[in-house]
C-alpha positions in Angstrom: -93.2 28.9 -51.0 -96.7 31.2 -51.5 -97.4 33.4 -48.5 -100.6 31.4 -47.8 -98.7 28.2 -47.5 -96.4 29.7 -45.0 -99.6 30.9 -43.0 -100.7 27.2 -43.2 -97.4 26.0 -41.8 -97.4 28.5 -39.2 -100.8 27.5 -37.9 -99.5 23.8 -37.9 -96.2 24.5 -36.5 -98.5 26.5 -33.6 -100.9 23.6 -33.0 -98.1 21.0 -32.3 -95.7 23.3 -30.7 -98.2 25.5 -28.7 -96.0 28.9 -29.4 -93.0 30.0 -31.0 -91.0 33.4 -31.3 -90.7 35.7 -34.0 -87.3 35.0 -34.3 -87.9 31.2 -34.3 -90.5 31.3 -37.0 -87.9 33.6 -39.6 -85.1 31.1 -38.9 -87.5 28.0 -39.7 -88.8 29.5 -43.0 -85.5 31.6 -43.9 -87.3 34.9 -44.0 -86.9 37.9 -42.3 -88.8 38.9 -39.0 -90.3 41.5 -40.8 -92.1 38.9 -43.2 -93.1 37.0 -39.9 -94.8 39.8 -38.0 -96.7 40.7 -41.3 -97.6 36.9 -41.1 -98.9 37.0 -37.8 -100.6 40.1 -38.1 -102.7 38.6 -41.0 -103.3 35.2 -39.0 -104.6 37.3 -35.9 -106.6 39.1 -37.6 -108.7 36.2 -39.6 -108.7 35.1 -35.7 -106.2 31.5 -36.6 -103.9 32.4 -33.7 -103.4 34.7 -30.7 -100.5 37.1 -30.9 -98.5 38.1 -28.1 -95.0 40.3 -27.7 -92.1 38.5 -29.5 -94.2 35.8 -30.9 -97.8 34.1 -31.3 -99.7 31.0 -29.6 -102.2 28.9 -30.6 -106.2 30.0 -29.6 -108.2 27.2 -28.0 -111.4 28.5 -29.5 -110.8 29.4 -33.2 -112.9 31.9 -34.6 -115.9 30.5 -37.3 -113.9 32.0 -40.1 -110.7 30.6 -39.0 -112.5 26.9 -38.7 -114.2 27.5 -42.1 -110.7 28.5 -43.4 -109.1 25.4 -42.1 -111.4 23.4 -43.1 -111.6 24.5 -46.9 -107.4 24.2 -46.9 -107.8 20.6 -45.4 -110.8 19.1 -47.4 -109.1 20.9 -50.9 -109.5 17.9 -53.6 -112.0 16.2 -51.2 -115.1 18.0 -52.9 -116.1 19.2 -49.0 -115.2 21.5 -46.8 -115.7 19.9 -43.6 -114.9 21.2 -39.7 -111.6 19.9 -38.6 -111.1 17.9 -35.3 -108.9 16.5 -33.0 -107.4 14.0 -35.9 -107.6 16.4 -38.8 -105.6 19.3 -39.5 -105.4 21.6 -42.4 -101.4 20.8 -42.7 -99.6 17.6 -41.7 -99.3 17.0 -37.9 -95.8 15.8 -37.9 -94.4 18.8 -39.6 -90.9 19.9 -38.8 -88.2 22.0 -40.3 -87.0 19.5 -42.9 -90.6 19.6 -44.4 -90.6 23.0 -44.9 -89.2 22.7 -48.5 -86.6 24.3 -50.3 -85.8 28.3 -49.9 -87.6 30.0 -52.8 -85.0 33.0 -54.6 -87.6 35.7 -52.7 -86.8 34.1 -49.1 -83.2 33.5 -49.8 -83.1 36.9 -50.8 -84.8 38.4 -48.0 -82.6 36.2 -45.8 -79.4 37.9 -47.1 -80.9 41.2 -46.5 -81.8 40.3 -42.7 -78.3 38.9 -42.1 -76.7 42.2 -43.9 -79.0 44.1 -41.2 -77.8 42.2 -38.3 -74.3 42.7 -39.3 -74.5 46.4 -39.5 -76.3 46.3 -36.5 -73.7 44.3 -34.6 -71.0 47.0 -35.3 -73.2 50.0 -34.5 -73.4 48.0 -31.2 -70.0 48.6 -30.6 -69.9 52.2 -31.0 -72.2 52.4 -28.1 -70.7 53.4 -24.7 -72.1 52.6 -21.2 -73.8 55.9 -20.1 -74.4 57.2 -23.8 -77.8 59.1 -24.7 -78.5 57.5 -28.8 -81.1 57.9 -31.0 -82.4 55.5 -33.1 -84.6 56.1 -36.1 -87.0 54.2 -38.0 -85.0 51.6 -39.6 -85.1 47.6 -39.7 -81.4 47.8 -38.7 -82.0 50.1 -35.9 -84.5 47.2 -34.9 -82.0 44.7 -34.5 -79.7 47.1 -32.8 -82.5 47.8 -30.2 -82.5 44.0 -30.0 -78.7 44.1 -29.3 -78.8 46.9 -26.5 -81.9 44.7 -25.0 -80.1 41.8 -24.4 -76.4 43.7 -23.5 -75.5 45.3 -20.2 -74.9 48.6 -21.5 -76.5 51.3 -19.5 -78.0 54.0 -22.4 -81.0 56.7 -23.0 -82.3 55.7 -26.1 -84.7 58.2 -27.9 -86.7 57.3 -30.7 -89.9 57.9 -33.2 -89.9 53.9 -33.9 -92.6 52.3 -32.1 -91.4 48.8 -32.0 -88.0 50.2 -30.4 -90.3 52.0 -27.6 -91.6 48.5 -27.2 -88.6 46.4 -27.1 -86.5 48.6 -24.8 -89.3 49.7 -22.4 -89.3 47.2 -19.7 -85.6 47.2 -19.4 -83.6 48.5 -16.3 -80.5 49.5 -18.0 -82.4 51.3 -20.9 -84.4 54.7 -20.3 -86.6 55.7 -23.8 -87.8 58.7 -24.7 -90.7 58.6 -27.5 -90.6 62.0 -29.7 -94.0 61.7 -30.0 -96.2 63.4 -32.9 -98.4 62.1 -35.1 -97.7 58.1 -35.7 -97.5 56.9 -39.7 -98.9 53.2 -39.2 -97.1 52.0 -42.7 -93.5 52.2 -40.6 -95.0 52.4 -37.3 -93.1 55.4 -36.3 -93.5 59.3 -35.9 -92.5 61.3 -39.2 -95.1 64.5 -38.9 -93.7 68.1 -38.6 -95.2 67.9 -35.3 -92.1 65.1 -34.3 -89.8 67.7 -36.1 -90.9 70.0 -33.4 -90.5 67.5 -30.3 -86.8 66.9 -31.4 -85.5 70.5 -32.2 -84.8 71.0 -28.2 -83.4 67.4 -27.5 -79.3 66.7 -27.8 -78.1 63.3 -28.5 -74.4 62.0 -27.9 -74.9 59.6 -30.5 -77.4 59.2 -33.7 -78.0 55.7 -35.7 -79.6 56.8 -39.0 -81.0 54.6 -41.5 -81.3 55.9 -45.4 -83.2 54.1 -48.2 -79.8 54.6 -50.6 -76.8 56.3 -51.2 -75.6 58.0 -54.0 -71.7 57.7 -54.3 -71.1 59.7 -57.0 -73.2 62.9 -56.1 -72.4 61.8 -52.1 -76.1 62.3 -51.7 -78.3 60.1 -48.5 -81.6 59.8 -49.6 -85.0 58.7 -48.3 -88.4 57.8 -49.7 -90.3 60.4 -48.5 -90.0 63.9 -47.6 -91.4 63.7 -44.1 -88.9 60.9 -43.4 -85.8 62.9 -44.5 -86.5 66.1 -42.9 -87.1 63.9 -39.6 -83.5 62.4 -40.0 -81.9 65.8 -41.5 -83.1 67.2 -37.9 -81.8 64.0 -35.8 -78.3 65.1 -37.6 -78.4 68.1 -36.5 -78.7 67.1 -33.0 -76.3 64.7 -32.3 -72.6 65.3 -31.5 -72.1 61.9 -33.4 -73.8 60.6 -36.6 -73.3 57.1 -37.5 -74.9 56.0 -41.2 -76.2 52.6 -41.0 -76.4 51.1 -44.8 -75.7 47.9 -46.4 -73.7 47.3 -49.4 -77.1 46.6 -51.7 -77.8 50.2 -50.6 -75.3 51.8 -52.4 -77.1 50.8 -55.7 -80.0 52.5 -54.9 -80.6 55.8 -56.1 -83.4 57.0 -53.7 -86.0 59.6 -54.1 -84.7 62.6 -51.5 -81.7 63.4 -50.3 -81.7 64.5 -46.8 -78.1 64.7 -46.2 -74.6 64.3 -47.8 -72.2 61.6 -46.8 -69.8 64.3 -45.3 -72.7 64.9 -43.0 -71.9 61.8 -41.1 -69.4 60.9 -38.5 -68.6 57.5 -39.5 -70.5 54.9 -42.3 -71.3 51.5 -40.8 -71.5 48.8 -43.6 -71.5 45.3 -44.5 -70.1 46.5 -48.1 -67.4 44.4 -49.4 -67.0 45.5 -52.8 -63.5 47.3 -53.4 -64.9 49.8 -55.9 -67.5 50.8 -53.4 -64.9 51.1 -50.6 -62.9 53.3 -52.5 -65.3 55.7 -53.7 -66.2 56.1 -50.0 -62.3 56.8 -49.1 -62.4 59.7 -51.3 -64.8 61.4 -49.1 -62.5 61.1 -45.9 -65.1 59.7 -43.8 -64.5 56.8 -41.7 -65.9 53.5 -43.1 -66.3 50.7 -40.2 -67.0 47.6 -41.4 -68.9 44.0 -40.6 -69.5 41.2 -42.6 -72.6 38.7 -42.0 -71.4 35.6 -40.0 
């Protein structure tokens, strides 16, 4: 399914149901929550839906741009572009989950990756104890870990440079949230600058959960895709008593660009990897490997 087609179906679902959460839409379309968030951002910019924290709702008075776009979609093939009425919609009114069509290869890969991140996040949550002070860096896996913290009852202090983690945890009575500050990188919705590193320097935490772009098992290198990202992670590693590397199996096949740490810099590796060759190579470094498989 093309992205534009998914957008039309999202709009139709909201027209029928009034609202939907990001997680619900991700399950229905078989894509990651990150993909759905980007869809909702685009639809909101076009004035076709109204976003709220954790989801979206239909809007009663769409913008002229949104009306024209919907009319063009509905009238495709008829030679005219008419304004949709209460009886006409840009997608079948009786839309339901079975009518969403087969999952494409791209969607299936996205879903598999999301399940892998969920498995790693669930295993990481077991390493958090009541009263811990922890750090969550910019990582899609850490975003899922933040959801588990929000749903749980462990009292924790969370320091993070990821804006979405702050948003998800800031209103909870059992979580104290500290933002690192510094210049915001809008592409990753997190702070990655030298100012962030300076603000992090005096902060100590019991446990840090660190994501990575890739792991080179031959060289024992843990990598990121940018110098700023890697230097920020390196600072956190130095400040934490226990350092957990969160990495899905497919990242052991990515070389990465910037080396910010060695495998031996971590207290443990949390992964869903099941490949015997990968596990054997990890064991040679003498670092505990904490495994969790997708459910």
